[in-house]
N, C-alpha and C positions, 0 to 999 in steps of 0.2 A: 207604335207601342205607347199607351197612355202613361202620363206621369203619375207617380204614386206618392202617398205619404210614407212616413218612416215604418209604418206597420204593413205596407204592401197593399193599401187600399187605393183604388184609382181616384184621381183628381180631375175634375172637369175644368181644366185649364190647359192651354197649349204653351203657356209662358213658363219657361224654365226658371226665370227669375221669381215669378209669383209662387211657383211650387216650392222652390228652395227657401224663400222667405217664410212661407206658411209653415213648412216643416220645422224650421228653426224657431218660429214664434210659438208653435205648439209645444215644442220641447222646453222652451223657456217657461211657458205657463205650467207645464207638468212638473218642472223643477222649482217653481216659485222664484224664478230668477229675474233679475233686472233686465230691461230691454224688451220684454214681451210685447208691449203695446207698440213700440217703435218698429219692431220687426213685422208685426201684423199690418201696420200701416204701409210698410214697404211692399208687402204682398198685394195689398189693395191698390196701391199706385201702379204696380206692374200689370195688374189685370183687374180693373174696377168691376167687371161683370162676374168675377169668381166669388161665389157666395160664401164659401167656408171661412175665409179671413174676416169677413164682415161679422159672422156670428161669433167667431172666436174673440174678435175685438169687442163685441157687445158684452161678452162674458167678463172681460177685463173691466169694462165700465161698471158692470154690476158688482164686481169685487169692491169697488170704491164708492158704491151707493150713488152712482151717477145714473139714476133711473131713466130720465128722459133720453139721454144719449144711448143707453143700453137698449131700451125698447125701440128707439128709432132705427138702430143698426139691425136689430133682430127683424123688424118689419121689412127692411130693405133686403136682408138675406133671404127671407121667405119669397119675396118677389123674384129675386135673381135665380134662386135655385129652382123655382117653378119653370123658368124659361130655359135654364141651362144647368141641369143637374141630374145625377143618377138617382135611382130609388134610395140608395144608401145615403146620399147627400141630402135628399129631401127629408128623410127621417132624422138624420143628424141635426139639421137646422131646426126642425120642429121641436125635437127633444130639448135642445139647448134653449130655444125660445121659451118653452113652457117653464123651464127652471128660472130663466131671467125674469119672467112675468110673475114669479112667485106662486105659480099653480102647482104646488108640491105633489099632491096625489096624482095629477095628470102626468107630471114630469117623471115620477117614479114608474108609473105604468108604462109610459113611452120608453123610458130607459131600459127596463127589463125586457120589453118586446124587442127593442132595437138590438141589444147585445146578443140575443138569441140568434139573430141572423148575421150580425157582424161583431163577433166577440172581440176582435182586435181594434175596434174603434175606441181608442184609449180615452179620447176627450169625453165621449159619452159615458164610458165606464167610470171616469173620475167623478161624475156628478154625485152618486150616492156615497162615495167614500170620504174618509176624513171626518174630523170633529165638527166641521161646519157643512157637511154634505147633506144631500136630500134625506138620507136615512136618519141622520142625527137630529135634524130639525123637523122630522115627521111626527113627533110625539110617540114614536114606538118605544116600548119599554125594553125591547131586545135589539136595539139598533146596533150595539156592539157585536152581538152574535150574527146579525144579518150581514154586516159588512164582511165578517170573517168567512161566513159560508159562501157569500158571493165570490170572494177572492179565491176560495178553494175550488169553486166550479170553473173559474176562468183561468186558473193557473196553467192548464195544459196548453193554452193558446199563447202564452207569453214567455215561457222558459226563463232565461236569465236576463230579462229586460230590466234595466235599472229603475224605471218608473214603477213597474208592477211590483218588483220586489220591495220597494219602499212602502207602497200602500198595503200590500199583503202582509208585510211584517208588522206594520203599525196596527192593522186590524187584529192580528194575533195578539199583540200586546194588550190592546184595549179589551179583548175578550178573555184575558186572563192567562194566556199562554206566553208569559213574559220572556222566558229564556229563549224559546224558539223565535218569538217575534223580534227580539233584539238581534239574534244571529242573522235572520233573513234581511232585516232592515240594514244592518251593517254591510251585508253583501251588496245590496243595492247602492249604498253610499260609496263603497269602494269602487264600483263601476263608474260612478259619476260624482265627483266631489263637489262640483258646482251644482248642487242640488239641495236647496234649502228645506224642501219637504223631507228629505232623508235625514239631514242634521236634526230637524225638529222631531222626527219619529224616533230617532235614536235617543234623544233627550227624554222622550216620554218613557221609553223602556228603562232608562237609567233612573228616572223618578220612581218607577214601579219597583225596581230591584234595590233601591237605596244607594246607587253609585253616585253620590252627590259630588265628591271630589273629581271623579272621572268626567262627570258632566261639565263641571266648571272648566277643567282643562280642555275639553273638546271645544267649548265656546271660545275660550281665549285663543286657541290655536287656529280655529276655522273662521271666526267672524271677520277678521281683517280682509278676507277674500270676498266678502258679501257686502255690497253697497247699502248704505243707510236707507235708500229708497226701495230696497227689496221688500216684498210684501210681508215677509216673516221676520225681518231684521229685529224689530222691536220685541216681537213675541219670543224670539229665541233668547234675547237678553232678559225677558221676563222670567224665563225658566232659570236663568242664572241668578236672578233676584230671589227666587224661591229657594235656591241652594244657599244663598246668604242667610235667609231666615232660618234654615235648618241649623245653622251655627249660631243663631241669635244675633247676627250682625245686621242690625237695623240700619246702621249708617251706610253700609255698602248697598243694601237694597234701595234706600232712598237716593243714593248717588246714581244707581242704574235708572231709577225712575226719572230723575232730573235729566239724565243724558238722552234717553231714547223713548220713554213712555209718557212723560208729561205732555199734555195736548199741545203745548207751544213748541215742543221739540220733535214730536213723532211725525213720521211720514207714512204711518200705517193706514190700512183701510179703516173706515169708521167703526166697524164691529170690533176690531182689535183695539182701537183707541179706547173705546168705552169699557170693554171687558177686562183688558189688561190693567188699565188704570184703577178701576173700581176694585177689582179683586186683590191687587197688590196692596192698596191702601187699607182695605178692610182687614186683610190678613195681618198687616203690621199692627193695626189697632187692636184686633182681637187677641193677638199674641202678647199684648201688653206694652207695645212700643208707642212712643209719642208720635203722632202725625200732625204736623201744622195744619190748623183749620183752613188756612189759605189754600193749601193744596187741594183739599176736598172741594172748596168753593169754586176754585178755578176749573177743576176737572168736571164738576157737576154742571157748570155753565156751558162748557163745551159739549157735554153729553146731551144736554137738553136741546141744543141746536141740531145735533146729529140724529137723535131719536125722540122727537117731540111727542110722538104718539105711540100707543101700544103696538108692537109689531111681533117680532120673533120672541118667544118666551125666554130664550137665552139672553137676549138683549134686555128684556123687561126686568129679569131678575137682577141684572147688574145695575140697571137704573134704580131699582129698589135699594141697592147698597148705597148709592149716592144720596137718595132721599132720606134714608134712615140715618146715615152718618151725619148729614148736615141738619137733621131735625126739620126737614122741609115737609111738614105734615100735609100741606096743601098738594104738593106734587105727588107724594105717595098716595094720598087719598084719591086724587083724580085718576092716576094710572090704575090703581086697584079697582076703582069703579068701572073703568073700561074693560079690565080683565074679567071682572065678575060678569059683566054683560056679555062678553064674548063666550064665557063659559056657559052661561044660561042659554045662549043661542046655538050652542054646539059648534062654535067657531074657534075653540082653543084646543089645538091638537094635544098639548101636553097635559091638559086636564086640571083637576083641582089642586094638584101639587103647587101650581104657580101662585095662586092667591094665598095658599098656606105659607109658602116661603116669604111672601111679602109681609104677612102679619107677624111671622116669627122674627124677621129681621128688624121690624119696627120695635118689637118687644125687647130684643137684644140691645138696640141702641138706647132704649129707655131704661136699661138695666133691670128689666123685669125678666130675669133669667129663668125663673120657674115657668113663666108663661111661654117663653121662647122654646124651651125644651118640650113642653107639653104640646105645642103646635107642630114641632118638627118630628117628634117620635113616630106618629102614625104614617108619615109620608116619606120617610128617608129612603125607602125602597123605590119610590116613584121619582126621585130627583133625576134619575137617568133620563126621564122623558123630556127634560128641557134642552137636551143636546149638549154639545161640547165634549171635551175629553174627560176622562176620569180625574186627571190632575186638576182641571178647572172646577169640576163639580165637587171635589173634595172640600172646597171652601165651605159648603153647607154642612158637611159632616164635622168639620173643624168648629164651626159656629155652635153646633149642637154640643160637642164635647166641652167647649169652653163654658157654655151656658150651664151644663151639668156641674162642672167644677165650681163655678162661681155661685151656683144655686145650692151647693152643699150635697149634691147627689154624687158623692165621690165613688161609691162602689160601682155604680153604673158607668161612670166615666172611666174608671180603671179597667172595667171589662172590655170596653170598646178599644181602649189603648192597647190592652193585651192582645186583642185580636189583630190590630193593625201591626203591632210589633212582631207578631208571629208571621205576618205576610211579608214584611220588609223591615230592615233596620231604619230607625229614624231618630236622630239626635233630639229633635224637638219633642217627639212623643216621649222619649226617655226622660227628658227634663220635666215634662208635665207629670209623668208618672212619679218621678222622684219627689216633686213638690207636694204630692198628695200623701207621701209617707208610706 
């Protein structure tokens, strides 16, 4: 009888040690937990010719932007699975390899075809899900709905699986079904507490329904169980910092930044390093709190090393935050020129919203609030195309609202705040509303 993964799919190895280590490594990856790389290396050592641990290990390398290592392991996995692999395993390796190589349209096509035949191949199904998944970074304006609909189609194959409930619940939340999304995600979290993706997804639901104190209590109680090397450790604390800003507690937000988000302190993947640092510092400043210039300069220097060239639009927008805040007009202009060229060549999936955000952020930093608001107004509905979560993208809407307030457009700012306050309670929005009289 062949060995199987946790979802009942056959594995092309006769090594019980390799199969067990692979199963555990995949579970750790699906949970965003520490030890995933080490467990996959154990599977590789137990059976070096077993392709699946190699492609899974390549994905972990990709998380940390270790491109050469990721592509090398993906190439090896392709060779191995061609020699010893089932049809499902060959398709699995190819789909993950396409994602690792950044071939997003091909990877999406391959993913959707694969899961039609093997819907319980969770690692492949994970590719389009989440705020940093293939759908989110595809430039689609409806990627939140697409994730939700995909999970609805797949639900019959997973039942009460802790990983699937986590991702399905988060997709519901991001698509606007917050109460149901929170309940489903919490069910998955209860089934496996050593699950950073579940803790994270619950925090997103709490952000959307205004449960700021409950979110803070969750992090305080749960985070001691999660190592600082965990892929989401810093980002989960970032959520806690957003909660501090709801209360106007800049000192606590900056303390969290210094502890786990500052580039010299974090162990997060590069994309999280850049986006969490830039967005928190920008929010602090936009909300009227003092941010030491040294923090901006240090974080910007690190970010320039991690993302020296235009790449994902989500990363580019956060690089624009650094350039605008530090008044680095040369860096902003160079990246904007590259983005404009990609747009002209049809190679910018998110489209014109990206350069529009760049120019608006520069205007905001120059205190030209009327120009900032004028540039953002026509593209606000398109911000979703840059990817990420609603909580992350709300930074652009916040910038727009602050620009309106500082530019004297109080009636427009008040209307936007009224709409947000009808959707969820917010101490910050209430303070802004009160300040306008």
